DRENKOLSE-437367 format. One record per residue (C-alpha): x, y, z. Coordinates in nm, 4 decimals. Each point is the difference from the previous one (the first is absolute). Last residue first. Example, Ala and Ser with C-alpha at 12.3 -4.5 7.8 and 13.67 -1.06 7.14 Angstrom:
<node <1.3670; -0.1060; 0.7140>>,
<node <-0.1370; -0.3440; 0.0660>>,
END
This chain:
<node <10.2252; 9.6153; 10.6645>>,
<node <-0.1667; -0.2632; -0.2168>>,
<node <0.2091; -0.2914; 0.1356>>,
<node <-0.1131; 0.0537; 0.3618>>,
<node <-0.1760; -0.3350; 0.0299>>,
<node <0.0799; -0.2165; -0.3033>>,
<node <-0.1739; 0.1220; -0.3139>>,
<node <-0.3141; -0.1832; -0.1051>>,
<node <-0.0336; -0.2510; -0.2750>>,
<node <-0.0156; -0.0562; -0.3724>>,
<node <-0.3250; 0.1734; -0.0976>>,
<node <0.0176; -0.0508; -0.3728>>,
<node <-0.0548; 0.2393; -0.2900>>,
<node <0.0220; -0.1594; -0.3438>>,
<node <0.0942; 0.2171; -0.2969>>,
<node <-0.2912; 0.0992; -0.2260>>,
<node <0.1162; 0.3596; -0.0504>>,
<node <0.3767; -0.0047; 0.0267>>,
<node <0.2467; 0.0407; 0.2841>>,
<node <0.3760; 0.0405; -0.0163>>,
<node <0.2664; -0.0451; 0.2639>>,
<node <0.1156; 0.1043; 0.3445>>,
<node <-0.0090; -0.2292; 0.3026>>,
<node <-0.0930; 0.1250; 0.3494>>,
<node <-0.1929; 0.3031; -0.1236>>,
<node <-0.2006; 0.1911; 0.2599>>,
<node <-0.3754; 0.0014; -0.0006>>,
<node <-0.2836; 0.2481; 0.0409>>,
<node <-0.3600; -0.1105; 0.0369>>,
<node <-0.3365; 0.1189; -0.1298>>,
<node <-0.2736; -0.0092; 0.2574>>,
<node <-0.3360; -0.1771; -0.0019>>,
<node <0.0760; -0.2746; 0.2556>>,
<node <-0.0861; 0.2110; 0.3045>>,
<node <-0.2530; 0.2769; -0.0791>>,
<node <0.0602; 0.2996; 0.2308>>,
<node <0.3574; -0.0744; 0.1092>>,
<node <0.1002; -0.1659; -0.3272>>,
<node <-0.1312; 0.3027; -0.1886>>,
<node <-0.1359; -0.0626; -0.3509>>,
<node <-0.3493; 0.1394; 0.0745>>,
<node <0.1932; 0.2876; 0.1627>>,
<node <0.0084; 0.1497; -0.3507>>,
<node <-0.3450; 0.1567; 0.0401>>,
<node <0.0223; 0.2255; -0.3075>>,
<node <-0.3820; 0.0082; -0.0374>>,
<node <0.0221; -0.3415; -0.1690>>,
<node <0.3620; -0.1080; -0.0016>>,
<node <0.2749; -0.0174; -0.2612>>,
<node <0.0178; 0.3795; -0.0181>>,
<node <0.1172; 0.0031; 0.3638>>,
<node <0.3281; -0.1661; -0.1048>>,
<node <0.2228; 0.3033; 0.0632>>,
<node <-0.2101; 0.0824; 0.3097>>,
<node <0.1763; -0.2755; 0.1942>>,
<node <-0.0187; -0.3757; 0.0557>>,
<node <0.2322; -0.1719; 0.2483>>,
<node <0.2152; -0.2587; -0.1764>>,
<node <0.0116; -0.3053; 0.2268>>,
<node <0.3455; -0.0981; 0.1146>>,
<node <0.3150; -0.1982; -0.0817>>,
<node <-0.1062; -0.2711; -0.2441>>,
<node <0.3052; -0.1992; -0.1033>>,
<node <0.0696; -0.0355; -0.3693>>,
<node <0.1835; -0.2623; -0.2051>>,
<node <0.0353; 0.0710; -0.3711>>,
<node <0.0620; -0.2346; -0.2933>>,
<node <-0.3730; -0.0193; -0.0783>>,
<node <-0.1774; 0.1076; 0.3168>>,
<node <0.0974; -0.1893; 0.3151>>,
<node <-0.1798; 0.1471; 0.2999>>,
<node <0.1189; 0.0125; 0.3591>>,
<node <-0.2373; 0.0911; 0.2807>>,
<node <0.1650; 0.2016; 0.2791>>,
<node <-0.2636; 0.2735; 0.0054>>,
<node <-0.3296; -0.1115; -0.1534>>,
<node <-0.1526; -0.2193; -0.2703>>,
<node <-0.2165; -0.2988; 0.1033>>,
<node <-0.3252; 0.2011; -0.0237>>,
<node <0.0944; 0.0756; -0.3604>>,
<node <-0.0553; -0.3637; -0.1028>>,
<node <0.1910; 0.0167; -0.3299>>,
<node <-0.2041; -0.0343; -0.3195>>,
<node <0.1049; 0.3194; -0.1765>>,
<node <0.2870; 0.2296; 0.1018>>,
<node <0.0323; 0.3647; -0.1056>>,
<node <0.3650; 0.1019; 0.0170>>,
<node <0.1183; 0.3596; 0.0203>>,
<node <-0.2980; 0.1251; 0.1991>>,
<node <-0.0765; 0.3698; -0.0238>>,
<node <-0.3689; -0.0180; 0.0888>>,
<node <-0.0990; 0.0726; -0.3585>>,
<node <0.2213; -0.2829; -0.1296>>,
<node <-0.2856; -0.2437; -0.0729>>,
<node <-0.3241; 0.1889; 0.0410>>,
<node <-0.1946; 0.1786; 0.2723>>,
<node <-0.3235; 0.1861; -0.0808>>,
<node <-0.1661; -0.1261; 0.3217>>,
<node <-0.3543; -0.1322; -0.0352>>,
<node <0.0104; -0.2890; 0.2482>>,
<node <0.0498; -0.2373; -0.2964>>,
<node <0.3079; 0.2072; -0.0922>>,
<node <0.1354; -0.0591; 0.3510>>,
<node <-0.0531; -0.3751; -0.0462>>,
<node <0.1812; 0.0130; -0.3355>>,
<node <0.2963; 0.1842; 0.1546>>,
<node <0.0110; -0.2500; 0.2895>>,
<node <0.0018; -0.2885; -0.2499>>,
<node <0.2824; 0.1638; -0.1956>>,
<node <0.2071; 0.0090; 0.3194>>,
<node <0.2637; 0.2595; 0.0754>>,
<node <0.3779; 0.0315; 0.0254>>,
<node <0.2381; 0.2951; 0.0382>>,
<node <0.3700; -0.0645; -0.0578>>,
<node <0.3063; 0.1749; 0.1448>>,
<node <-0.1596; 0.0883; 0.3334>>,
<node <0.2775; -0.1227; 0.2347>>,
<node <0.2762; 0.1000; -0.2464>>,
<node <-0.1392; 0.3432; -0.0840>>,
<node <-0.3322; 0.0761; -0.1620>>,
<node <-0.2960; 0.1883; 0.1410>>,
<node <-0.0627; 0.2067; 0.3139>>,
<node <0.2961; 0.2377; 0.0219>>,
<node <0.0616; -0.0582; -0.3715>>,
<node <-0.3027; 0.2050; -0.1024>>,
<node <-0.0140; 0.0088; -0.3788>>,
<node <0.0794; -0.3660; -0.0617>>,
<node <0.1763; -0.1281; -0.3105>>,
<node <-0.0214; -0.3162; -0.2096>>,
<node <0.2012; -0.0728; -0.3148>>,
<node <0.1732; -0.3079; 0.1396>>,
<node <-0.1906; -0.1297; 0.3005>>,
<node <0.1288; 0.0470; 0.3548>>,
<node <0.3266; 0.1171; 0.1589>>,
<node <0.1022; -0.3502; 0.1158>>,
<node <-0.0343; -0.0982; -0.3642>>,
<node <-0.2971; -0.1057; -0.2102>>,
<node <0.0213; -0.0183; -0.3771>>,
<node <-0.3287; 0.0516; -0.1771>>,
<node <-0.2414; -0.1789; -0.2306>>,
<node <-0.3136; 0.0399; -0.2119>>,
<node <-0.0830; 0.3569; 0.0998>>,
<node <-0.3038; 0.1523; 0.1641>>,
<node <-0.0306; 0.3626; 0.1098>>,
<node <0.0284; 0.1356; 0.3521>>,
<node <-0.2902; 0.2323; 0.0576>>,
<node <0.1216; 0.1670; 0.1991>>,
<node <0.3064; 0.1954; 0.1077>>,
<node <0.3501; 0.0148; -0.1373>>,
<node <0.1572; -0.1024; -0.3319>>,
<node <-0.2273; -0.3001; 0.0076>>,
<node <0.0082; -0.3778; 0.0349>>,
<node <-0.2411; -0.2930; 0.0067>>,
<node <0.0487; -0.3741; -0.0507>>,
<node <-0.3339; -0.1775; -0.0466>>,
<node <-0.1677; -0.3362; 0.0640>>,
<node <0.3059; -0.1664; 0.1533>>,
<node <-0.1218; -0.3457; 0.0951>>,
<node <-0.1236; -0.1828; 0.3072>>,
<node <0.1159; -0.2516; 0.2543>>,
<node <-0.0670; -0.0562; 0.3701>>,
<node <-0.3743; -0.0217; -0.0429>>,
<node <-0.2974; 0.1237; -0.1930>>,
END
């Protein structure tokens, strides 16, 4: 694993989880086409337009006995092969035609409790288990993404650029 990976899955829903797979999606500053969030106070909006997670983290959680699957944690894009420990606020990712900037970790909540053994969703908390969180990103360049597209870590935002 390194600075490049691929789009394993693109996931959307009419609200809530699981988000279901699709082959491609347009991404705008508002998020993925066809995707909705139930609780807009905590999800969505320009600074949380896209939710990202790691296929390798999902597989590791499954190995721990958690019933998590692709899309069950509400991620829009499941990335394979990217060193997830390198992803965090300010990191910029090129995905297909799209350029994203990670803005913050996505704190877990009871909505995704079904993805975890005994409902212990804090297993995906950045504060409790650093490096195991999903991340939100804002869209710097709109475009389309497809399953199989390359994902590349292309730099870090200049100081203060994410505000």
